[in-house]
C-alpha positions as CSV (number, residue, x, y, z in Angstrom):
1,M,-28.8,44.8,7.0
2,A,-25.1,43.5,5.7
3,R,-24.7,40.4,4.1
4,S,-22.7,37.5,5.7
5,Y,-22.4,35.5,3.2
6,P,-19.9,34.9,0.8
7,L,-19.4,36.8,-2.3
8,I,-20.4,34.7,-5.7
9,G,-19.7,34.9,-9.4
10,V,-20.9,32.9,-12.0
11,F,-18.6,32.1,-15.1
12,A,-19.4,32.0,-18.8
13,D,-17.0,28.7,-19.1
14,R,-14.2,27.0,-16.8
15,D,-11.1,29.1,-18.8
16,T,-13.1,32.5,-17.2
17,A,-13.6,30.7,-14.0
18,E,-10.0,29.4,-13.7
19,Q,-8.8,33.3,-14.9
20,A,-10.4,34.8,-12.0
21,I,-9.4,32.0,-9.4
22,Q,-5.6,33.2,-10.4
23,G,-6.6,36.7,-10.1
24,L,-8.2,36.2,-6.3
25,Y,-4.8,34.7,-5.6
26,R,-3.2,37.9,-6.7
27,V,-4.9,40.0,-4.4
28,G,-4.2,37.8,-1.4
29,V,-7.3,35.5,-1.7
30,D,-6.0,32.1,0.4
31,K,-7.1,28.9,-1.4
32,D,-9.3,27.7,1.4
33,Q,-11.2,30.7,1.1
34,I,-12.2,29.9,-2.3
35,S,-14.8,27.4,-3.2
36,Y,-15.5,25.8,-6.7
37,S,-18.5,24.1,-8.7
38,G,-16.1,22.4,-11.3
39,H,-13.6,19.5,-10.2
40,A,-10.0,20.7,-10.3
41,S,-7.5,18.9,-11.7
42,S,-4.7,17.4,-10.2
43,G,-1.3,19.5,-10.3
44,G,-1.0,23.4,-10.8
45,F,-2.8,26.1,-9.2
46,M,-6.6,24.9,-9.3
47,E,-5.4,21.5,-6.9
48,G,-6.5,21.6,-3.8
49,L,-9.8,23.7,-4.0
50,K,-12.4,22.8,-2.2
51,H,-15.8,21.9,-3.8
52,L,-19.1,24.4,-3.3
53,F,-21.3,21.7,-3.4
54,S,-21.6,19.0,-1.1
55,G,-23.7,16.2,-3.2
56,T,-22.5,13.7,-5.4
57,D,-25.7,14.0,-8.1
58,D,-25.5,18.1,-7.9
59,S,-29.2,17.9,-8.0
60,D,-30.9,21.7,-7.9
61,N,-31.9,20.9,-4.3
62,T,-28.7,20.1,-2.9
63,V,-27.0,23.0,-4.8
64,V,-29.2,25.2,-2.8
65,Q,-29.0,23.4,0.3
66,D,-25.7,24.2,0.5
67,L,-25.8,27.5,-0.4
68,V,-29.0,28.1,1.9
69,N,-26.4,26.5,4.3
70,L,-24.0,28.8,3.8
71,G,-26.5,31.9,4.2
72,V,-27.0,32.9,1.1
73,P,-30.9,33.9,0.8
74,E,-33.2,31.0,-1.1
75,E,-33.9,33.4,-4.1
76,Q,-30.2,33.7,-4.8
77,A,-29.8,30.3,-3.9
78,Q,-32.2,28.9,-6.8
79,Y,-30.7,31.2,-9.0
80,Y,-27.1,30.0,-8.4
81,A,-28.7,26.6,-8.5
82,R,-30.0,27.2,-12.8
83,Q,-26.4,28.7,-13.2
84,H,-24.9,25.5,-12.4
85,R,-27.7,23.3,-13.9
86,E,-26.9,25.2,-17.1
87,G,-23.2,24.2,-17.2
88,H,-21.9,28.1,-16.0
89,P,-19.0,27.5,-13.0
90,V,-19.4,29.1,-9.8
91,V,-16.8,30.5,-7.6
92,A,-17.7,31.4,-4.3
93,V,-15.3,33.5,-1.5
94,N,-15.1,34.4,1.9
95,A,-13.9,37.6,1.4
96,A,-13.1,39.0,4.0
97,G,-10.9,41.8,4.1
98,H,-10.9,41.7,0.1
99,E,-13.9,42.9,-0.8
100,Q,-12.7,45.3,-3.2
101,G,-10.3,43.1,-4.5
102,V,-12.7,40.2,-5.3
103,A,-15.5,42.3,-7.0
104,S,-12.7,44.0,-9.2
105,V,-11.6,40.2,-10.0
106,F,-15.2,39.0,-10.8
107,R,-15.9,41.8,-13.2
108,Q,-12.4,41.7,-15.0
109,A,-13.0,37.8,-15.6
110,G,-16.8,38.6,-16.9
111,G,-18.1,37.4,-13.6
112,Y,-21.6,38.2,-12.7
113,T,-23.7,37.6,-9.3
114,Y,-27.2,37.3,-8.7
115,S,-27.7,41.4,-8.6
116,T,-26.2,41.8,-11.8
117,Q,-27.2,38.8,-13.9
118,A,-27.8,39.6,-17.7
119,G,-30.8,41.9,-17.9
120,G,-30.6,43.3,-14.8
121,N,-34.2,42.8,-13.6
122,A,-33.1,40.9,-10.2
123,T,-34.1,42.6,-6.7
124,G,-32.2,42.6,-4.0
125,S,-31.4,46.0,-1.3
126,N,-28.7,47.7,-2.2
127,A,-25.8,45.8,0.3
128,D,-26.6,42.8,-2.0
129,R,-26.1,44.7,-5.7
130,G,-22.3,44.1,-5.8
131,A,-20.2,45.9,-7.8
132,Y,-21.4,45.7,-11.4
133,A,-24.3,48.0,-13.4
134,T,-26.1,46.0,-16.0
135,G,-27.4,47.5,-19.0
136,A,-28.6,45.8,-22.2
137,A,-29.4,42.0,-21.9
138,G,-26.0,40.1,-22.1
139,A,-24.0,43.3,-21.7
140,T,-22.5,44.3,-18.2
141,D,-21.4,47.9,-17.7
142,Y,-18.8,48.4,-15.3
143,T,-18.5,51.7,-13.4
144,D,-16.0,53.0,-11.5
145,R,-17.5,52.7,-8.3
146,D,-17.3,49.5,-6.2
147,T,-19.9,48.7,-3.6
148,Y,-19.8,45.2,-1.3
149,A,-20.9,44.8,2.2
150,T,-19.7,42.1,4.3
151,G,-20.5,41.2,8.1
152,D,-20.8,44.5,10.1
153,Q,-18.5,46.6,7.7
154,T,-19.6,48.2,4.3
155,S,-16.7,49.2,1.7
156,N,-17.2,52.3,-0.7
157,A,-14.4,53.2,-2.9
158,E,-13.7,55.1,-6.1
159,T,-12.0,53.0,-8.7
160,L,-8.6,54.2,-10.0
161,R,-7.9,52.4,-13.4
162,L,-4.2,51.7,-14.3
163,R,-3.2,51.1,-17.8
164,E,0.3,50.2,-19.9
165,E,1.6,49.9,-22.6
166,Q,2.8,46.3,-24.1
167,L,5.0,45.6,-26.4
168,Q,3.3,43.6,-30.0
169,V,6.0,42.0,-32.2
170,Q,4.5,41.1,-36.0
171,K,6.6,39.6,-38.7
172,H,6.4,40.4,-42.3
173,A,8.4,38.8,-45.3
174,E,10.4,41.2,-47.0
175,R,13.2,41.5,-50.0
176,V,16.7,42.3,-48.6
177,G,18.4,41.0,-51.6
178,E,19.2,38.7,-53.9
179,V,21.8,36.4,-55.7
180,R,22.3,35.5,-59.1
181,L,24.3,32.5,-60.3
182,H,25.9,32.7,-63.9
183,K,29.4,31.7,-65.7
184,D,32.2,33.5,-66.8
185,V,34.8,32.5,-69.2
186,V,38.3,32.1,-67.6
187,E,41.7,31.2,-69.8
188,E,44.9,29.7,-68.5
189,Q,47.4,27.9,-69.7
190,Q,48.1,24.2,-70.0
191,Q,51.4,22.7,-70.8
192,F,52.1,19.1,-70.6
193,T,55.0,16.8,-72.6
194,V,54.0,14.1,-74.8
195,P,56.4,12.0,-76.5
196,V,57.4,11.9,-80.2
197,S,59.6,9.9,-82.7
198,H,61.4,10.7,-85.4
199,E,63.8,8.4,-88.1
200,E,67.6,10.2,-88.1
201,V,69.8,9.4,-90.8
202,Y,73.2,7.9,-90.1
203,V,76.6,7.1,-92.6
204,E,78.6,4.2,-92.1
205,Q,81.9,3.7,-94.8
206,R,83.2,0.5,-94.6
207,P,85.7,-2.0,-96.5
208,V,84.2,-4.3,-99.1
209,S,84.0,-7.7,-97.7
210,G,86.3,-10.3,-99.4
211,G,88.9,-7.7,-100.2
212,A,89.2,-5.4,-103.4
213,R,87.3,-6.2,-106.6
214,F,87.5,-5.1,-110.0
215,T,84.5,-3.2,-111.5
216,D,83.6,-1.7,-115.2
217,T,82.1,0.7,-113.4
218,P,84.1,4.4,-114.5
219,I,85.4,6.3,-111.4
220,G,82.9,9.7,-111.5
221,Q,79.9,8.3,-112.6
222,D,77.3,9.6,-110.7
223,E,75.3,7.6,-108.1
224,T,72.9,8.9,-105.3
225,I,70.6,7.2,-103.0
226,S,67.6,9.0,-102.2
227,V,66.8,7.8,-98.1
228,P,63.1,9.5,-96.9
229,V,63.3,10.9,-93.5
230,N,60.1,10.8,-91.3
231,A,59.1,12.3,-87.8
232,E,55.8,12.2,-85.9
233,Q,54.2,15.6,-85.6
234,L,51.7,17.1,-83.1
235,D,48.1,17.9,-84.2
236,V,46.3,19.9,-81.0
237,S,42.9,20.4,-81.1
238,K,40.0,21.3,-78.5
239,N,37.0,19.6,-76.9
240,T,34.4,20.9,-74.6
241,V,33.5,18.3,-71.6
242,E,31.3,18.5,-68.8
243,T,33.3,18.5,-65.5
244,G,30.4,19.6,-62.8
245,E,27.6,21.7,-61.5
246,V,26.9,24.0,-59.7
247,R,23.2,23.7,-58.0
248,I,21.2,26.7,-56.1
249,G,18.3,27.0,-54.0
250,K,17.2,28.5,-50.7
251,R,16.2,27.5,-47.2
252,T,14.2,29.0,-44.0
253,V,17.1,29.6,-41.1
254,T,15.6,30.8,-38.1
255,E,17.6,33.3,-35.5
256,N,16.6,35.0,-32.4
257,Q,16.6,39.3,-32.5
258,Q,16.5,41.2,-29.8
259,V,13.3,43.7,-29.7
260,N,14.0,46.6,-27.6
261,D,11.7,49.9,-27.0
262,T,10.3,52.1,-24.5
263,V,7.0,51.3,-23.0
264,R,5.0,53.8,-20.4
265,R,2.9,52.3,-17.5
266,E,0.7,53.7,-15.1
267,R,1.0,53.9,-11.8
268,A,-0.9,55.2,-8.4
269,R,0.3,57.9,-6.2
270,L,-1.4,58.4,-2.4
271,E,-1.4,62.0,-1.7
272,Q,-3.1,63.9,1.2
273,S,-3.2,67.0,2.8
274,G,-5.1,68.5,5.7
275,D,-5.8,66.5,9.2
276,V,-6.2,63.1,7.2
277,P,-6.2,59.7,9.3
278,P,-3.7,57.5,8.1
279,V,-4.6,55.5,5.3
280,Q,-4.5,52.0,5.4
281,R,-2.8,50.2,2.5
282,N,-2.9,47.1,0.9
283,T,0.0,45.6,0.3
284,D,-0.1,43.7,-2.4
285,W,-1.5,46.8,-4.3
286,E,1.4,48.8,-3.2
287,N,3.7,45.7,-4.7
288,Q,1.6,45.5,-8.2
289,S,1.0,49.6,-8.2
290,N,4.5,50.8,-7.5
291,P,7.3,48.7,-8.2
């Protein structure tokens, strides 16, 4: 008999549980269809989620009873209670109309159910085995066939995986050149004016004071007066002095560079032939796969 209780997934930690809840929104599950064993923080996509368990102490008995009240068989309720006690977040979804999407989201986030628990030794009907096949302990082998049963409707589907290329940019240091600092000798002419002094000789002729006088010196006797003449001369020399300094160094400057490349992605294309009834299409799938 097909089950009518919510789809329940167990996750390794809060991060993977939140990843699954974000995925549930993307496949069209409303917030009021999701219950979460943790306490959602205020603000953001987790705000307003219903708490899965009613008890304030989250004891095993309370958790089991809450799950049984939702229609979960007691053996499975006991299993989920143990997972909750061990600190694993639990997410329950009233997945009517979104069974395949919920199964895929749980699988991609690393979630597991009662029937896909590590080790694969749980028992149950085929309807309870969910969307996963389990291999060695601690490892889950996801198959391409997803099977979920809800209410009086059983959905069987083949899954087509879509892939895409994504750009990854890495940085490395590379020498692009160098700068050298050295000195050159430059010659230039300098000219400036320096005041210098020199002596000039002058000759004056004037009458003897007091009138003419008799002298015993014969006329024509040679008499010579020597007057030395001095002048300042320029002596030019050169001195080397420091007039300044030039410093060279490096600093890191950050700038933005555009990265452009062509990437490929896969998208689904629906083809049909023969007398096939109209195919029901999920609007979210069409928007995501065929933008």
